[in-house]
N, C-alpha and C positions, 0 to 999 in steps of 0.2 A: 947764570946765577939765580934767576927767578925760579927756575925749575928746582934747583937744589934747595932754595929757601922754602918753596912749597912742600917739598918732600920732607924736610926736617919738621915743618909745621904739622904735617900729618902724623908724624911720630909722637908729637907732644900731646898726648891725650891722657885723661885720668884713667886709672886702672893698673898702672905699673907701680912698682914699689918706689919709695922715695929715693933710694940709692940710684936707681935707673934715671929718675928725674934729674938728680944732680949731675949724673954723667951726661945726659942730653944737654943740660944747661952749659956744661963745660965745652961740649962740641960746638954748640951754637956760637959761643964766644970765639973759639979757635978758628972756625970757618968764616967768621966775619958777618954772621947774620943777626948779631945781637940787636941791631937797630931796626930790623924788619918788624913792622907793626903787627903783622900776622903771627910771626914767631913769638913776639913779646906777649901778645894776648893769649896765645896757647900756653906759654910758660906760666902766666898768672893763673890761668884756669887749672893747670896741672898742680901747682903748689897749693892753691885754694882747695882743690879736691882732696889733697892729703891732709888738710887742716893746718898747713904751714903758712898761716896768714901773715906772719911777719915777713917771710921771704917774698910772698906774693905782693905785699904792700911796698916793699923796697923796690921791686921791679916796676911797679906802677908809678911810684913817686919819681923814679929815675927817667921815665919816658919823656922825651922832648915833645912828641906828638901822640895824642890819644884820640880814639874814636869812641862811639857809643858802646862797642863791644868791650873795650878796655874797662870802662866804668862799670858796665853790667857784670863783667866777670868778677871784679873786686867786690861789688855790692852783694852778688849772689853767694860768693865765697863766705862773706861775713854772716849772711842770713842763715846759711846752712849750718853754721856752728852756733846759732842762737844769739849772735851779736845783733843788737838793734841800733844803738846810738851811733856807732861808726858808719854803718851803711846809710843812716839817715843824714849824717854830715856830708858824705859823698854825694848823696842824692840831691841835697840842697845846692851843692856846688856845680852840679852838671848843667851844661849849657843846652845840650840836646838829650831828650829822653825818648824812648820808644815804648810800645805796649809791653815789651818784656820787662823794662825797668819798672813800670807801674805795677804790673802783676806781681812781680817778685817782692816789691816793697809791701804791697797791701797784704799779700799772703803771709809774708814773714811776720808782719806786725799782728795779724790775726792769730797765727800760731803761737806767737810770743806772748799772748795775753794782753796786748796793748790795743784793744779793739777801738778805743776812742780815736787814737791817732790813725788807725787804719781807715776809719770812716772819714776823717779829715782829709787824708790823702786821696781817698776815693772821690769825695766831693770836689777836691781841687782838680783831679783829672777830668771829671765831667765838665767843669767850667772851661778848661783848656781845650777839650775836644769840641765843645760847642763853638768857641771863638775861632778855632782853626778850620772849622768846617770839615773835619776829618770824617771820611766815609767809612762805614762799618763793613769791612770785608769779613771773610770767614775766620781769619786769625784774630782780628780785633773783636769780632762778635763773640767768639768762644771765650776769649779772655774776659770780656765784660760779663758774660753769663756766669763764669766762674767767680769773678769778684763780687758781683751782686749777691750771689748765693752765699758766699762766705761772710758777707756783711749783713746777712739776715733779710735781704730784700728779694724774696723768691719771685714775687709777682712781676717785679721789674726785670728780673733775669729771663722770665718766660716771654715778656714783651719783646726784649731784644732778640731772643731766640726765634720768635715767630717772624720778626722783620728780616731775618737773614735770608738773602736770596738763594744761597747755597749752604748746605750743611754736610760736613764730612763726619767721620766716626768720632773725632774729638769734640765736635760741637754737640752731637747727640749725647755722647757720654757725659759731657759737662752738664747738660740739662737734666739728664737722668740722675746724676750725682747730687745736683741741687735739690731736686724733689726728695730724694732719699734722705739727705741731710736734714730736711725739714719735716720728716716723718709723713710725707704725702705718698703713701704706697700706691694708691689707685692711680694718681698722676704719673708716678714712676713707671708703672707697667703699661699705662696708655701710651706714654712717650716711647717706650721700648717697642710696642706694637707698631707705632707709626714709623719708627726707625726701620723695622723689618720690612714694612710695606714699601719704603722708599728704596729698598735694595742695598742699604748700607749694612755691612757686616760688623757685629760687635767685636770688641777686643776684651782683654782680661780685666781692664779697668771698668768697662761697662758692667760686668758681672759683679764686681765689688759693690757698685752702686745698687744693683738689683738685690743682692743678698743683704746689704745694709738696710734697705727698705723693709725687707722681710723681718729682720731682727727687731727693728723699731716698732713694727706693727703686729708682731706675733704671728706671722704667716708661715707656719712650719711646713705645711705641704707645698706651698709655693716656693719656699726656700729649697726644699728637696728637689723640686722640679727644675729650678734654676741650676742647682749644683750638678744635676745629672745632664741637663741639656747642654751646658757649656762644653762638656767633653764629647758627648755622644753626637750632638748635632753640629756644633761649631768647631770641634777638634781643638779646643783650648784646654791645656792641662792645668788643673787647679794648682795655684800657688799657695804659699803659707797664709797670705791675706784672705784667700777664699775659705781656707779651712778655719781660720779665726772667725770669720763671719758665720760659717755654718755651726761651729761650736757655740757661738753666741746665740744663734737662733734656737738650738736645742736646749741650751742651758736656761735661757729665759723661760722656756716652756716647761721646765722641770724635768726634761728628758736627759738627766745627767748621766745615766748609764750609757745611753746611745752616744752622747757627746764624748764620754771617756773612750768608748770603743773607736770612735772616729779618730781621736787623737792617737790611739795605739797603731792604727793602720796608715797614718800619714807617711808618705814617702820621704818627708824631710823632718828635721828636728823641730818640734813645736817651739815657738818663740814666746816672748812675754805676753803678747796679745792673745795668743791661743790659751795659755794658762790663765790669763786675766779674765777671759770670757767664761771659762769654767768656774773660776773662783767667784765671779759675779753671780753666776747661777746658784752656787752653793749659798752665798750670802742671802740671795733673794728668797730661797726656799728653806733656809735655816737647817741644812742637813749637817749631820755629825761629821761627815768627811771634810768639812771646811778646814778644821785645824790641821788635819793630815795633809791636805793640799797645800796650805800655807807653809808647813814645815818642809814639804818636798820642794817648793819653789825656792825657799831660803837655802836648802842644801845644794841646789843646782845653780845658785847665784843669780836667779831670775828676779829682777826687780824693775819697777817702772820709775825711771829717773825723773820724769816730769809729771807732777800731780795733775789730775783732771780738774777742769774748772768749767764754770758756766758763766755766761755774760748776758746781761739784759740792758736794753736802752730805755731810760725813763726821762722824758722831757729833754731829749737831746744829750743826756749824760749816760755814759756806759758804766755799769757797775759789774765788778767781777766777784764771783763767789768760788772759793776753793777750800781745800783742806787747810791751807796755810793761813788764810785770812779772808775777811769779808768786811764790807763797809758797815760801820757800827750804826750810823743813822738809819740806813735802809734796813738793817737787821732788826732794829726796834719795831719797825712796822711789820716786818715779816713775822716776828715773834708774836705780835698781837694777833695777826690773822691766823697763825697756826693754833694759838691757844683757843681762839673763837671756834675754829673748825673742830678742834679736838673735843670741845664741849658738846658738839652736835653729832660727832661720829663716834658711836659706841658699838664696837664690834666684839661680840662675846663678852660684853661687860668689861672690856679692857680698853683703856685709852692711853695712847702714847703721849708722853710729855715732850716738850720741845727738846729737852736734853737727850731723851731717848731717840728722837728723830735724828738729831745730829750724830749720835753715836752709831746709828745704823747706816748713815749716809756714806 
């Protein structure tokens, strides 16, 4: 019976259609494996992967016995669909949590624009780790590097990274991505150099970090070198994310024709991030093709569902600025500073007003 239960559990993985999922569910009940915790956890993961969160939650609520995998599967399912309050409620009710629980929650809240709560969770995790005397192995260390980076504390991420006795490709990539996220191109490539010296081979995510660092720092030739090296030296086929980074690098530098040629020869269909990178370059350099590009994106149904936002922490309080809204009290101070700067910055006898700056943002 155990072998049959394990076999069915292996079948229950995301990636199949929902009809197949319901069919497997029916077979699980028919064969009497419905109360097997491994099978139940797999079913929760399956339904959550399809976005059928109500079905996943019913399975979870009906379980007589749960483990940390059960809770994590349900929490991650909610977070992947942009839900924050429901996973937070489950998180608070958990009796046992592991590093996957903390990492998922903190990452979900950072991506969901609730950075203040992400920082609170992060500090709570730090306190618990100190009290429990939990040692930092490569898995926990990598998660900490990732979380410190996403919470804007790059120097602490690097301290954790340096203290790790062993570092695999995930650890090196996490540190490279943190440096890239914070616009520290020199540190990014120094870290990559040390990674190569250690004999650890990079993966496709490593090159996303390297290319992102080039985009943020205007390193066009370095970006071309990375894009060429990943395939020629490391035999890693560029994915759509790498093309988006490369288009971003070229567009920011004003090399829009080269960026457009790159899009045309892509082996896959360009996504919203590829077109968005080109659009951003057009906006930056004020070219006439901007309106044509926007029209093309609308015709193809390409749109960015989640507006971009920036967050800063001032005196322990996190403020979010986005197209939708911004904190009025803080904006008064920002407006004052911008107006003072605009009085001092006169380029070609033309000064941008605060309203014009917002219009171009």
